[in-house]
LUMMI-33620 format. One record per residue: residue number from 0; residue in three letters; chain; x, z, y of N, C-alpha, C in turn. Coordinates in nm, 2 decimals, m for minus. Layout:
N
+-----+------+-------+--------+--------+--------+--------+--------+--------+--------+--------+--------+
!  nr ! rest ! kette !    n.x !    n.z !    n.y !   ca.x !   ca.z !   ca.y !    c.x !    c.z !    c.y !
+-----+------+-------+--------+--------+--------+--------+--------+--------+--------+--------+--------+
! NUM !  ALA !     A !      X !      Z !      Y !      X !      Z !      Y !      X !      Z !      Y !
...
+-----+------+-------+--------+--------+--------+--------+--------+--------+--------+--------+--------+
// end
This chain:
192
+-----+------+-------+--------+--------+--------+--------+--------+--------+--------+--------+--------+
!  nr ! rest ! kette !    n.x !    n.z !    n.y !   ca.x !   ca.z !   ca.y !    c.x !    c.z !    c.y !
+-----+------+-------+--------+--------+--------+--------+--------+--------+--------+--------+--------+
!   0 !  MET !     A !   3.03 !   0.48 !   1.69 !   3.07 !   0.31 !   1.68 !   3.07 !   0.29 !   1.52 !
!   1 !  LYS !     A !   3.13 !   0.34 !   1.46 !   3.20 !   0.30 !   1.33 !   3.06 !   0.34 !   1.26 !
!   2 !  MET !     A !   2.99 !   0.50 !   1.28 !   2.86 !   0.56 !   1.20 !   2.79 !   0.47 !   1.23 !
!   3 !  ARG !     A !   2.76 !   0.43 !   1.37 !   2.59 !   0.26 !   1.33 !   2.67 !   0.19 !   1.32 !
!   4 !  LEU !     A !   2.75 !   0.14 !   1.26 !   2.78 !   0.04 !   1.22 !   2.72 !   0.03 !   1.07 !
!   5 !  LEU !     A !   2.83 !   0.14 !   1.00 !   2.75 !   0.18 !   0.87 !   2.57 !   0.18 !   0.85 !
!   6 !  ILE !     A !   2.53 !   0.29 !   0.93 !   2.40 !   0.30 !   0.91 !   2.32 !   0.16 !   0.91 !
!   7 !  LEU !     A !   2.36 !   0.09 !   1.04 !   2.31 !  m0.05 !   1.01 !   2.29 !  m0.15 !   0.89 !
!   8 !  THR !     A !   2.41 !  m0.10 !   0.86 !   2.44 !  m0.22 !   0.74 !   2.40 !  m0.11 !   0.63 !
!   9 !  ILE !     A !   2.37 !   0.00 !   0.60 !   2.32 !   0.03 !   0.42 !   2.15 !  m0.01 !   0.55 !
!  10 !  SER !     A !   2.08 !  m0.03 !   0.62 !   1.95 !  m0.02 !   0.64 !   1.96 !  m0.19 !   0.64 !
!  11 !  ILE !     A !   1.97 !  m0.27 !   0.66 !   1.99 !  m0.43 !   0.63 !   2.01 !  m0.46 !   0.49 !
!  12 !  LEU !     A !   2.08 !  m0.36 !   0.42 !   2.10 !  m0.38 !   0.25 !   1.98 !  m0.34 !   0.20 !
!  13 !  PHE !     A !   1.91 !  m0.24 !   0.24 !   1.81 !  m0.13 !   0.16 !   1.70 !  m0.23 !   0.22 !
!  14 !  ILE !     A !   1.64 !  m0.26 !   0.30 !   1.56 !  m0.37 !   0.36 !   1.56 !  m0.48 !   0.26 !
!  15 !  MET !     A !   1.65 !  m0.57 !   0.29 !   1.63 !  m0.70 !   0.27 !   1.68 !  m0.69 !   0.09 !
!  16 !  LYS !     A !   1.58 !  m0.75 !   0.00 !   1.62 !  m0.74 !  m0.17 !   1.62 !  m0.91 !  m0.16 !
!  17 !  PRO !     A !   1.66 !  m0.97 !  m0.25 !   1.67 !  m1.11 !  m0.30 !   1.54 !  m1.12 !  m0.37 !
!  18 !  ALA !     A !   1.44 !  m1.21 !  m0.33 !   1.30 !  m1.20 !  m0.45 !   1.35 !  m1.31 !  m0.58 !
!  19 !  ALA !     A !   1.43 !  m1.35 !  m0.55 !   1.45 !  m1.42 !  m0.68 !   1.55 !  m1.35 !  m0.79 !
!  20 !  SER !     A !   1.60 !  m1.26 !  m0.72 !   1.69 !  m1.19 !  m0.85 !   1.60 !  m1.04 !  m0.93 !
!  21 !  GLN !     A !   1.46 !  m1.07 !  m0.86 !   1.40 !  m0.94 !  m0.92 !   1.35 !  m0.95 !  m1.02 !
!  22 !  PRO !     A !   1.36 !  m0.91 !  m1.16 !   1.26 !  m0.95 !  m1.30 !   1.15 !  m0.91 !  m1.29 !
!  23 !  LYS !     A !   1.03 !  m0.92 !  m1.30 !   0.94 !  m0.85 !  m1.33 !   0.90 !  m0.76 !  m1.40 !
!  24 !  THR !     A !   0.91 !  m0.73 !  m1.57 !   0.86 !  m0.60 !  m1.64 !   0.94 !  m0.61 !  m1.73 !
!  25 !  ASN !     A !   1.01 !  m0.51 !  m1.77 !   1.08 !  m0.53 !  m1.90 !   1.01 !  m0.42 !  m1.98 !
!  26 !  PHE !     A !   0.98 !  m0.46 !  m2.11 !   0.91 !  m0.38 !  m2.24 !   1.02 !  m0.34 !  m2.30 !
!  27 !  GLN !     A !   1.06 !  m0.23 !  m2.30 !   1.15 !  m0.09 !  m2.34 !   1.14 !  m0.06 !  m2.51 !
!  28 !  GLY !     A !   1.21 !  m0.17 !  m2.62 !   1.21 !  m0.16 !  m2.74 !   1.06 !  m0.20 !  m2.78 !
!  29 !  ALA !     A !   1.08 !  m0.25 !  m2.90 !   0.99 !  m0.29 !  m2.99 !   0.89 !  m0.22 !  m3.01 !
!  30 !  SER !     A !   0.76 !  m0.28 !  m3.05 !   0.62 !  m0.18 !  m3.11 !   0.54 !  m0.29 !  m3.24 !
!  31 !  LYS !     A !   0.51 !  m0.24 !  m3.30 !   0.44 !  m0.35 !  m3.42 !   0.25 !  m0.31 !  m3.35 !
!  32 !  ASP !     A !   0.24 !  m0.20 !  m3.29 !   0.12 !  m0.15 !  m3.25 !   0.05 !  m0.18 !  m3.12 !
!  33 !  CYS !     A !   0.17 !  m0.23 !  m3.06 !   0.11 !  m0.27 !  m2.89 !   0.21 !  m0.38 !  m2.87 !
!  34 !  ALA !     A !   0.13 !  m0.50 !  m2.76 !   0.16 !  m0.61 !  m2.69 !   0.15 !  m0.61 !  m2.58 !
!  35 !  LEU !     A !   0.25 !  m0.68 !  m2.48 !   0.19 !  m0.69 !  m2.35 !   0.14 !  m0.78 !  m2.28 !
!  36 !  ALA !     A !   0.02 !  m0.78 !  m2.24 !  m0.10 !  m0.89 !  m2.20 !  m0.02 !  m0.97 !  m2.07 !
!  37 !  PRO !     A !  m0.04 !  m1.09 !  m2.06 !  m0.02 !  m1.14 !  m1.94 !  m0.01 !  m1.09 !  m1.82 !
!  38 !  SER !     A !   0.09 !  m1.13 !  m1.70 !   0.11 !  m1.03 !  m1.58 !  m0.01 !  m1.14 !  m1.50 !
!  39 !  ILE !     A !  m0.06 !  m1.01 !  m1.39 !  m0.14 !  m1.09 !  m1.28 !  m0.06 !  m1.19 !  m1.19 !
!  40 !  ASP !     A !   0.07 !  m1.20 !  m1.22 !   0.13 !  m1.27 !  m1.12 !   0.12 !  m1.46 !  m1.14 !
!  41 !  VAL !     A !   0.06 !  m1.49 !  m1.25 !   0.00 !  m1.61 !  m1.29 !  m0.12 !  m1.64 !  m1.20 !
!  42 !  THR !     A !  m0.20 !  m1.55 !  m1.17 !  m0.33 !  m1.59 !  m1.08 !  m0.26 !  m1.59 !  m0.90 !
!  43 !  LYS !     A !  m0.18 !  m1.51 !  m0.88 !  m0.15 !  m1.46 !  m0.74 !  m0.02 !  m1.53 !  m0.72 !
!  44 !  GLY !     A !   0.05 !  m1.59 !  m0.77 !   0.16 !  m1.67 !  m0.75 !   0.28 !  m1.58 !  m0.74 !
!  45 !  SER !     A !   0.42 !  m1.64 !  m0.68 !   0.50 !  m1.56 !  m0.68 !   0.48 !  m1.47 !  m0.56 !
!  46 !  PRO !     A !   0.57 !  m1.33 !  m0.61 !   0.53 !  m1.21 !  m0.53 !   0.63 !  m1.22 !  m0.45 !
!  47 !  LEU !     A !   0.63 !  m1.16 !  m0.32 !   0.67 !  m1.18 !  m0.19 !   0.75 !  m1.06 !  m0.14 !
!  48 !  ILE !     A !   0.75 !  m0.93 !  m0.24 !   0.82 !  m0.81 !  m0.19 !   0.82 !  m0.73 !  m0.31 !
!  49 !  TYR !     A !   0.92 !  m0.63 !  m0.29 !   0.93 !  m0.57 !  m0.46 !   0.95 !  m0.45 !  m0.40 !
!  50 !  GLY !     A !   0.90 !  m0.34 !  m0.52 !   0.93 !  m0.20 !  m0.49 !   1.08 !  m0.13 !  m0.56 !
!  51 !  ILE !     A !   1.05 !  m0.03 !  m0.54 !   1.17 !   0.04 !  m0.69 !   1.11 !   0.05 !  m0.78 !
!  52 !  PRO !     A !   1.20 !   0.01 !  m0.93 !   1.14 !  m0.02 !  m1.03 !   1.13 !   0.16 !  m1.09 !
!  53 !  TYR !     A !   1.00 !   0.16 !  m1.19 !   0.98 !   0.29 !  m1.25 !   0.96 !   0.26 !  m1.38 !
!  54 !  LEU !     A !   1.07 !   0.35 !  m1.46 !   1.03 !   0.36 !  m1.56 !   0.97 !   0.44 !  m1.66 !
!  55 !  VAL !     A !   0.87 !   0.40 !  m1.72 !   0.72 !   0.47 !  m1.78 !   0.80 !   0.52 !  m1.92 !
!  56 !  PRO !     A !   0.80 !   0.64 !  m1.95 !   0.88 !   0.69 !  m2.08 !   0.75 !   0.68 !  m2.15 !
!  57 !  SER !     A !   0.85 !   0.62 !  m2.30 !   0.72 !   0.61 !  m2.41 !   0.64 !   0.70 !  m2.43 !
!  58 !  LEU !     A !   0.54 !   0.69 !  m2.49 !   0.43 !   0.82 !  m2.50 !   0.40 !   0.81 !  m2.70 !
!  59 !  GLU !     A !   0.34 !   0.93 !  m2.72 !   0.33 !   0.93 !  m2.84 !   0.19 !   1.02 !  m2.84 !
!  60 !  LEU !     A !   0.09 !   0.97 !  m2.93 !  m0.04 !   1.00 !  m2.86 !  m0.13 !   1.03 !  m2.99 !
!  61 !  LYS !     A !  m0.19 !   1.16 !  m3.04 !  m0.21 !   1.17 !  m3.17 !  m0.33 !   1.18 !  m3.16 !
!  62 !  PHE !     A !  m0.44 !   1.12 !  m3.19 !  m0.59 !   1.15 !  m3.21 !  m0.65 !   1.20 !  m3.28 !
!  63 !  VAL !     A !  m0.77 !   1.31 !  m3.24 !  m0.80 !   1.42 !  m3.33 !  m0.96 !   1.37 !  m3.30 !
!  64 !  GLU !     A !  m1.06 !   1.42 !  m3.40 !  m1.18 !   1.43 !  m3.31 !  m1.21 !   1.60 !  m3.27 !
!  65 !  LYS !     A !  m1.24 !   1.62 !  m3.14 !  m1.25 !   1.77 !  m3.06 !  m1.34 !   1.88 !  m3.15 !
!  66 !  ALA !     A !  m1.44 !   1.82 !  m3.21 !  m1.55 !   1.91 !  m3.26 !  m1.45 !   1.94 !  m3.40 !
!  67 !  THR !     A !  m1.41 !   1.87 !  m3.49 !  m1.33 !   1.94 !  m3.62 !  m1.18 !   1.94 !  m3.62 !
!  68 !  GLY !     A !  m1.12 !   1.88 !  m3.55 !  m0.98 !   1.85 !  m3.52 !  m0.90 !   1.77 !  m3.63 !
!  69 !  LYS !     A !  m1.01 !   1.71 !  m3.67 !  m0.97 !   1.61 !  m3.81 !  m0.94 !   1.49 !  m3.74 !
!  70 !  SER !     A !  m0.81 !   1.43 !  m3.80 !  m0.82 !   1.29 !  m3.74 !  m0.86 !   1.19 !  m3.74 !
!  71 !  THR !     A !  m0.84 !   1.09 !  m3.63 !  m0.95 !   1.02 !  m3.59 !  m0.90 !   0.86 !  m3.59 !
!  72 !  THR !     A !  m0.91 !   0.76 !  m3.60 !  m0.83 !   0.64 !  m3.54 !  m0.94 !   0.54 !  m3.42 !
!  73 !  PRO !     A !  m0.89 !   0.54 !  m3.31 !  m0.99 !   0.47 !  m3.19 !  m0.95 !   0.30 !  m3.26 !
!  74 !  ARG !     A !  m1.06 !   0.23 !  m3.21 !  m1.08 !   0.10 !  m3.24 !  m0.93 !   0.00 !  m3.21 !
!  75 !  ALA !     A !  m0.93 !   0.08 !  m3.05 !  m0.83 !  m0.03 !  m2.99 !  m0.77 !   0.11 !  m2.84 !
!  76 !  VAL !     A !  m0.67 !   0.06 !  m2.79 !  m0.62 !   0.16 !  m2.73 !  m0.56 !   0.02 !  m2.56 !
!  77 !  ARG !     A !  m0.60 !   0.07 !  m2.47 !  m0.56 !  m0.02 !  m2.33 !  m0.47 !   0.07 !  m2.25 !
!  78 !  VAL !     A !  m0.35 !   0.02 !  m2.23 !  m0.24 !   0.12 !  m2.14 !  m0.22 !   0.05 !  m2.02 !
!  79 !  HIS !     A !  m0.27 !   0.11 !  m1.87 !  m0.25 !   0.01 !  m1.75 !  m0.20 !   0.10 !  m1.72 !
!  80 !  TYR !     A !  m0.05 !   0.02 !  m1.64 !   0.04 !   0.06 !  m1.59 !   0.00 !   0.01 !  m1.42 !
!  81 !  TYR !     A !  m0.05 !   0.11 !  m1.34 !  m0.11 !   0.02 !  m1.19 !   0.02 !   0.10 !  m1.09 !
!  82 !  TRP !     A !   0.07 !  m0.06 !  m1.01 !   0.11 !   0.01 !  m0.88 !   0.03 !  m0.05 !  m0.74 !
!  83 !  GLN !     A !   0.08 !   0.04 !  m0.61 !  m0.02 !   0.00 !  m0.54 !   0.08 !  m0.14 !  m0.45 !
!  84 !  TRP !     A !   0.03 !  m0.23 !  m0.36 !   0.10 !  m0.29 !  m0.25 !   0.00 !  m0.30 !  m0.16 !
!  85 !  LEU !     A !   0.07 !  m0.31 !  m0.03 !  m0.03 !  m0.37 !   0.10 !  m0.08 !  m0.51 !   0.08 !
!  86 !  GLU !     A !  m0.21 !  m0.54 !   0.11 !  m0.27 !  m0.68 !   0.11 !  m0.30 !  m0.65 !   0.24 !
!  87 !  TYR !     A !  m0.29 !  m0.80 !   0.29 !  m0.35 !  m0.84 !   0.42 !  m0.37 !  m0.97 !   0.45 !
!  88 !  PRO !     A !  m0.48 !  m1.06 !   0.48 !  m0.59 !  m0.98 !   0.56 !  m0.64 !  m0.88 !   0.48 !
!  89 !  TYR !     A !  m0.70 !  m0.80 !   0.53 !  m0.82 !  m0.71 !   0.44 !  m0.92 !  m0.65 !   0.49 !
!  90 !  PRO !     A !  m1.07 !  m0.70 !   0.41 !  m1.23 !  m0.65 !   0.50 !  m1.16 !  m0.55 !   0.56 !
!  91 !  GLU !     A !  m1.24 !  m0.52 !   0.67 !  m1.27 !  m0.37 !   0.76 !  m1.16 !  m0.29 !   0.76 !
!  92 !  HIS !     A !  m1.03 !  m0.35 !   0.70 !  m0.87 !  m0.26 !   0.79 !  m0.81 !  m0.38 !   0.80 !
!  93 !  GLU !     A !  m0.82 !  m0.31 !   0.96 !  m0.74 !  m0.44 !   1.06 !  m0.56 !  m0.45 !   1.02 !
!  94 !  TRP !     A !  m0.49 !  m0.34 !   0.97 !  m0.38 !  m0.31 !   0.94 !  m0.32 !  m0.36 !   0.76 !
!  95 !  GLY !     A !  m0.41 !  m0.39 !   0.72 !  m0.42 !  m0.44 !   0.56 !  m0.47 !  m0.27 !   0.44 !
!  96 !  ALA !     A !  m0.48 !  m0.34 !   0.35 !  m0.50 !  m0.18 !   0.30 !  m0.42 !  m0.20 !   0.13 !
!  97 !  TRP !     A !  m0.41 !  m0.06 !   0.10 !  m0.36 !  m0.08 !  m0.04 !  m0.40 !  m0.12 !  m0.16 !
!  98 !  VAL !     A !  m0.40 !  m0.20 !  m0.23 !  m0.49 !  m0.25 !  m0.35 !  m0.37 !  m0.24 !  m0.49 !
!  99 !  ASP !     A !  m0.43 !  m0.20 !  m0.57 !  m0.38 !  m0.21 !  m0.71 !  m0.35 !  m0.34 !  m0.75 !
! 100 !  GLY !     A !  m0.21 !  m0.30 !  m0.85 !  m0.15 !  m0.45 !  m0.92 !  m0.19 !  m0.35 !  m1.06 !
! 101 !  GLU !     A !  m0.13 !  m0.47 !  m1.16 !  m0.09 !  m0.35 !  m1.30 !  m0.06 !  m0.46 !  m1.43 !
! 102 !  GLU !     A !  m0.02 !  m0.41 !  m1.51 !   0.04 !  m0.45 !  m1.62 !  m0.02 !  m0.37 !  m1.71 !
! 103 !  LEU !     A !  m0.07 !  m0.47 !  m1.81 !  m0.17 !  m0.43 !  m1.92 !  m0.12 !  m0.42 !  m2.07 !
! 104 !  MET !     A !  m0.09 !  m0.32 !  m2.14 !  m0.05 !  m0.32 !  m2.28 !  m0.17 !  m0.29 !  m2.35 !
! 105 !  ASN !     A !  m0.19 !  m0.41 !  m2.46 !  m0.28 !  m0.36 !  m2.54 !  m0.21 !  m0.31 !  m2.68 !
! 106 !  CYS !     A !  m0.28 !  m0.23 !  m2.75 !  m0.25 !  m0.18 !  m2.87 !  m0.38 !  m0.12 !  m2.97 !
! 107 !  THR !     A !  m0.31 !  m0.12 !  m3.09 !  m0.42 !  m0.09 !  m3.22 !  m0.36 !   0.00 !  m3.32 !
! 108 !  LEU !     A !  m0.41 !   0.06 !  m3.38 !  m0.32 !   0.16 !  m3.46 !  m0.34 !   0.10 !  m3.61 !
! 109 !  SER !     A !  m0.25 !   0.12 !  m3.63 !  m0.18 !  m0.02 !  m3.79 !  m0.23 !   0.07 !  m3.89 !
! 110 !  GLY !     A !  m0.31 !   0.20 !  m3.87 !  m0.27 !   0.32 !  m3.98 !  m0.26 !   0.42 !  m3.96 !
! 111 !  GLY !     A !  m0.36 !   0.53 !  m3.96 !  m0.28 !   0.65 !  m3.92 !  m0.36 !   0.72 !  m3.82 !
! 112 !  ASN !     A !  m0.33 !   0.83 !  m3.73 !  m0.39 !   0.83 !  m3.63 !  m0.26 !   0.84 !  m3.50 !
! 113 !  VAL !     A !  m0.17 !   0.81 !  m3.52 !  m0.06 !   0.83 !  m3.41 !  m0.01 !   0.72 !  m3.32 !
! 114 !  LEU !     A !  m0.02 !   0.69 !  m3.23 !   0.01 !   0.61 !  m3.18 !   0.14 !   0.59 !  m3.09 !
! 115 !  LYS !     A !   0.24 !   0.49 !  m3.11 !   0.34 !   0.50 !  m3.00 !   0.36 !   0.36 !  m2.93 !
! 116 !  VAL !     A !   0.36 !   0.45 !  m2.82 !   0.36 !   0.34 !  m2.70 !   0.51 !   0.30 !  m2.64 !
! 117 !  PRO !     A !   0.55 !   0.19 !  m2.66 !   0.70 !   0.20 !  m2.57 !   0.71 !   0.22 !  m2.47 !
! 118 !  ALA !     A !   0.90 !   0.27 !  m2.41 !   0.85 !   0.28 !  m2.26 !   0.84 !   0.12 !  m2.19 !
! 119 !  LEU !     A !   0.80 !   0.13 !  m2.06 !   0.80 !  m0.01 !  m2.01 !   0.86 !   0.03 !  m1.88 !
! 120 !  LEU !     A !   0.94 !  m0.08 !  m1.83 !   1.00 !  m0.10 !  m1.71 !   0.91 !  m0.13 !  m1.56 !
! 121 !  VAL !     A !   0.80 !  m0.09 !  m1.52 !   0.75 !  m0.15 !  m1.40 !   0.80 !  m0.18 !  m1.30 !
! 122 !  LYS !     A !   0.79 !  m0.29 !  m1.26 !   0.84 !  m0.34 !  m1.14 !   0.70 !  m0.38 !  m1.01 !
! 123 !  PRO !     A !   0.71 !  m0.29 !  m0.95 !   0.61 !  m0.32 !  m0.83 !   0.61 !  m0.41 !  m0.74 !
! 124 !  ARG !     A !   0.54 !  m0.48 !  m0.71 !   0.55 !  m0.60 !  m0.59 !   0.44 !  m0.64 !  m0.58 !
! 125 !  GLY !     A !   0.44 !  m0.71 !  m0.45 !   0.31 !  m0.77 !  m0.40 !   0.33 !  m0.90 !  m0.26 !
! 126 !  TRP !     A !   0.22 !  m0.94 !  m0.27 !   0.19 !  m1.11 !  m0.26 !   0.17 !  m1.07 !  m0.10 !
! 127 !  TYR !     A !   0.24 !  m0.98 !  m0.02 !   0.22 !  m0.99 !   0.16 !   0.32 !  m0.95 !   0.17 !
! 128 !  ASP !     A !   0.40 !  m1.02 !   0.28 !   0.53 !  m0.97 !   0.31 !   0.57 !  m0.96 !   0.51 !
! 129 !  GLY !     A !   0.43 !  m0.91 !   0.56 !   0.45 !  m0.94 !   0.70 !   0.47 !  m0.84 !   0.78 !
! 130 !  LYS !     A !   0.45 !  m0.83 !   0.91 !   0.46 !  m0.75 !   1.00 !   0.41 !  m0.60 !   0.95 !
! 131 !  TYR !     A !   0.28 !  m0.63 !   0.90 !   0.23 !  m0.44 !   0.88 !   0.29 !  m0.41 !   0.74 !
! 132 !  THR !     A !   0.40 !  m0.49 !   0.71 !   0.46 !  m0.39 !   0.58 !   0.59 !  m0.31 !   0.62 !
! 133 !  ARG !     A !   0.61 !  m0.36 !   0.76 !   0.75 !  m0.27 !   0.81 !   0.68 !  m0.21 !   0.93 !
! 134 !  PHE !     A !   0.57 !  m0.22 !   1.00 !   0.55 !  m0.16 !   1.12 !   0.42 !  m0.08 !   1.10 !
! 135 !  PRO !     A !   0.39 !   0.06 !   1.15 !   0.47 !   0.12 !   1.20 !   0.60 !   0.21 !   1.08 !
! 136 !  TRP !     A !   0.63 !   0.16 !   1.01 !   0.72 !   0.20 !   0.87 !   0.73 !   0.12 !   0.80 !
! 137 !  ARG !     A !   0.86 !   0.10 !   0.67 !   0.80 !   0.05 !   0.56 !   0.73 !   0.06 !   0.46 !
! 138 !  LYS !     A !   0.65 !  m0.04 !   0.42 !   0.57 !  m0.02 !   0.33 !   0.58 !  m0.11 !   0.20 !
! 139 !  ASN !     A !   0.68 !  m0.07 !   0.10 !   0.72 !  m0.17 !  m0.04 !   0.60 !  m0.12 !  m0.11 !
! 140 !  PRO !     A !   0.56 !  m0.16 !  m0.23 !   0.47 !  m0.17 !  m0.36 !   0.53 !  m0.06 !  m0.42 !
! 141 !  HIS !     A !   0.47 !   0.06 !  m0.48 !   0.52 !   0.16 !  m0.54 !   0.43 !   0.21 !  m0.65 !
! 142 !  PHE !     A !   0.48 !   0.23 !  m0.77 !   0.46 !   0.26 !  m0.92 !   0.31 !   0.37 !  m0.89 !
! 143 !  ASP !     A !   0.20 !   0.39 !  m0.92 !   0.10 !   0.49 !  m0.86 !   0.07 !   0.59 !  m1.00 !
! 144 !  ARG !     A !   0.05 !   0.50 !  m1.09 !  m0.07 !   0.64 !  m1.22 !  m0.05 !   0.49 !  m1.36 !
! 145 !  LEU !     A !  m0.09 !   0.58 !  m1.44 !  m0.12 !   0.53 !  m1.60 !  m0.25 !   0.55 !  m1.60 !
! 146 !  GLU !     A !  m0.32 !   0.45 !  m1.68 !  m0.45 !   0.48 !  m1.72 !  m0.42 !   0.43 !  m1.88 !
! 147 !  ILE !     A !  m0.53 !   0.54 !  m1.95 !  m0.53 !   0.50 !  m2.07 !  m0.65 !   0.48 !  m2.12 !
! 148 !  MET !     A !  m0.72 !   0.38 !  m2.17 !  m0.87 !   0.34 !  m2.21 !  m0.85 !   0.38 !  m2.36 !
! 149 !  ILE !     A !  m0.95 !   0.42 !  m2.43 !  m0.98 !   0.46 !  m2.57 !  m1.09 !   0.38 !  m2.62 !
! 150 !  ASP !     A !  m1.08 !   0.33 !  m2.73 !  m1.23 !   0.23 !  m2.77 !  m1.24 !   0.30 !  m2.89 !
! 151 !  GLN !     A !  m1.38 !   0.38 !  m2.90 !  m1.38 !   0.43 !  m2.99 !  m1.48 !   0.41 !  m3.12 !
! 152 !  GLY !     A !  m1.53 !   0.26 !  m3.03 !  m1.61 !   0.17 !  m3.14 !  m1.76 !   0.21 !  m3.10 !
! 153 !  GLY !     A !  m1.84 !   0.16 !  m3.11 !  m2.00 !   0.18 !  m3.05 !  m1.99 !   0.19 !  m2.94 !
! 154 !  GLY !     A !  m1.93 !   0.13 !  m2.88 !  m1.93 !   0.16 !  m2.73 !  m1.91 !   0.26 !  m2.67 !
! 155 !  ASP !     A !  m1.83 !   0.37 !  m2.74 !  m1.81 !   0.47 !  m2.64 !  m1.64 !   0.46 !  m2.61 !
! 156 !  PHE !     A !  m1.60 !   0.42 !  m2.50 !  m1.45 !   0.44 !  m2.44 !  m1.44 !   0.57 !  m2.35 !
! 157 !  SER !     A !  m1.34 !   0.58 !  m2.38 !  m1.26 !   0.73 !  m2.31 !  m1.15 !   0.68 !  m2.24 !
! 158 !  ARG !     A !  m1.13 !   0.74 !  m2.13 !  m1.03 !   0.72 !  m2.03 !  m0.91 !   0.83 !  m1.96 !
! 159 !  ILE !     A !  m0.79 !   0.85 !  m2.00 !  m0.73 !   0.93 !  m1.95 !  m0.64 !   0.88 !  m1.79 !
! 160 !  ILE !     A !  m0.63 !   0.98 !  m1.71 !  m0.55 !   0.91 !  m1.56 !  m0.41 !   0.99 !  m1.57 !
! 161 !  VAL !     A !  m0.33 !   0.93 !  m1.56 !  m0.22 !   1.01 !  m1.61 !  m0.13 !   0.99 !  m1.46 !
! 162 !  HIS !     A !  m0.10 !   1.07 !  m1.34 !  m0.03 !   1.01 !  m1.22 !   0.09 !   1.04 !  m1.25 !
! 163 !  LYS !     A !   0.16 !   0.94 !  m1.19 !   0.30 !   0.98 !  m1.19 !   0.39 !   1.10 !  m1.19 !
! 164 !  ASN !     A !   0.33 !   1.19 !  m1.14 !   0.44 !   1.33 !  m1.12 !   0.37 !   1.37 !  m1.27 !
! 165 !  ASP !     A !   0.29 !   1.38 !  m1.33 !   0.25 !   1.40 !  m1.44 !   0.31 !   1.32 !  m1.59 !
! 166 !  LEU !     A !   0.37 !   1.26 !  m1.56 !   0.42 !   1.18 !  m1.69 !   0.56 !   1.20 !  m1.75 !
! 167 !  ASN !     A !   0.63 !   1.34 !  m1.70 !   0.69 !   1.41 !  m1.74 !   0.67 !   1.46 !  m1.86 !
! 168 !  ARG !     A !   0.53 !   1.53 !  m1.84 !   0.49 !   1.61 !  m1.99 !   0.47 !   1.54 !  m2.11 !
! 169 !  TYR !     A !   0.45 !   1.37 !  m2.07 !   0.44 !   1.30 !  m2.20 !   0.61 !   1.27 !  m2.22 !
! 170 !  ARG !     A !   0.71 !   1.31 !  m2.16 !   0.81 !   1.21 !  m2.19 !   0.88 !   1.32 !  m2.30 !
! 171 !  VAL !     A !   0.87 !   1.42 !  m2.30 !   0.89 !   1.57 !  m2.37 !   0.81 !   1.61 !  m2.45 !
! 172 !  SER !     A !   0.67 !   1.53 !  m2.49 !   0.60 !   1.61 !  m2.56 !   0.52 !   1.51 !  m2.68 !
! 173 !  GLU !     A !   0.46 !   1.52 !  m2.77 !   0.33 !   1.42 !  m2.81 !   0.21 !   1.51 !  m2.80 !
! 174 !  ALA !     A !   0.15 !   1.43 !  m2.71 !   0.00 !   1.46 !  m2.64 !  m0.12 !   1.42 !  m2.79 !
! 175 !  THR !     A !  m0.19 !   1.55 !  m2.78 !  m0.27 !   1.52 !  m2.92 !  m0.39 !   1.53 !  m2.80 !
! 176 !  VAL !     A !  m0.46 !   1.43 !  m2.84 !  m0.61 !   1.36 !  m2.77 !  m0.74 !   1.43 !  m2.85 !
! 177 !  GLU !     A !  m0.82 !   1.50 !  m2.79 !  m0.90 !   1.53 !  m2.86 !  m1.02 !   1.43 !  m2.83 !
! 178 !  LEU !     A !  m1.12 !   1.39 !  m2.88 !  m1.22 !   1.28 !  m2.83 !  m1.34 !   1.32 !  m2.88 !
! 179 !  SER !     A !  m1.42 !   1.28 !  m2.80 !  m1.60 !   1.32 !  m2.82 !  m1.65 !   1.23 !  m2.76 !
! 180 !  SER !     A !  m1.77 !   1.28 !  m2.69 !  m1.89 !   1.18 !  m2.61 !  m1.84 !   1.23 !  m2.50 !
! 181 !  SER !     A !  m1.75 !   1.32 !  m2.45 !  m1.73 !   1.36 !  m2.30 !  m1.63 !   1.33 !  m2.29 !
! 182 !  PRO !     A !  m1.56 !   1.34 !  m2.18 !  m1.39 !   1.29 !  m2.13 !  m1.32 !   1.38 !  m2.24 !
! 183 !  PRO !     A !  m1.19 !   1.31 !  m2.26 !  m1.08 !   1.36 !  m2.38 !  m0.98 !   1.45 !  m2.32 !
! 184 !  ASN !     A !  m0.97 !   1.53 !  m2.38 !  m0.89 !   1.66 !  m2.37 !  m0.78 !   1.63 !  m2.44 !
! 185 !  VAL !     A !  m0.67 !   1.68 !  m2.35 !  m0.51 !   1.63 !  m2.40 !  m0.43 !   1.75 !  m2.38 !
! 186 !  LYS !     A !  m0.35 !   1.78 !  m2.53 !  m0.28 !   1.90 !  m2.54 !  m0.13 !   1.80 !  m2.57 !
! 187 !  PHE !     A !  m0.08 !   1.90 !  m2.52 !   0.08 !   1.87 !  m2.57 !   0.19 !   1.94 !  m2.65 !
! 188 !  ASP !     A !   0.20 !   1.90 !  m2.73 !   0.31 !   2.00 !  m2.82 !   0.50 !   1.94 !  m2.84 !
! 189 !  GLU !     A !   0.57 !   2.04 !  m2.81 !   0.69 !   1.93 !  m2.84 !   0.72 !   1.86 !  m2.95 !
! 190 !  LYS !     A !   0.80 !   1.78 !  m2.90 !   0.86 !   1.65 !  m3.02 !   0.92 !   1.69 !  m3.10 !
! 191 !  ARG !     A !   0.90 !   1.65 !  m3.23 !   1.02 !   1.72 !  m3.31 !   1.15 !   1.60 !  m3.33 !
+-----+------+-------+--------+--------+--------+--------+--------+--------+--------+--------+--------+
// end
């Protein structure tokens, strides 16, 4: 009987999270090269459901030309922090569908070829909290991936997709990004 009561209490605490106490996103540390863009919450209204916050580590990106190995400075770098949330109703999906929500950080290099993107605490959130977020199992918003868009100028854009499981490589290493007209190549060196 006591065990059932304990399990029931833990389940209730886990399922019910007060929406008002959930902060949005925390910018970890100052960066003169990067600025967080306004959130999509402005267009969607107040979120109704929250997932587990995820700390995306700071990134150290060094840009070089693939052909020559020489330093290069991109015109701009945009870092998209994507999470997924269940949207309902959704066309052609009777039980709703997972859609992307995002935070966007705009960066420019102020000289040199190394960009230090500060850590960001992403708080996944969603705008539907009805029966399909609980049936047949709990479906909370969750952090999914990071996409880095590199504007090389002249209409040349490169994209690096980093899935949640691969972020640890960026946490402990400096990433050397080799740019060319083809997709970028990323190599990792131990941080000094």
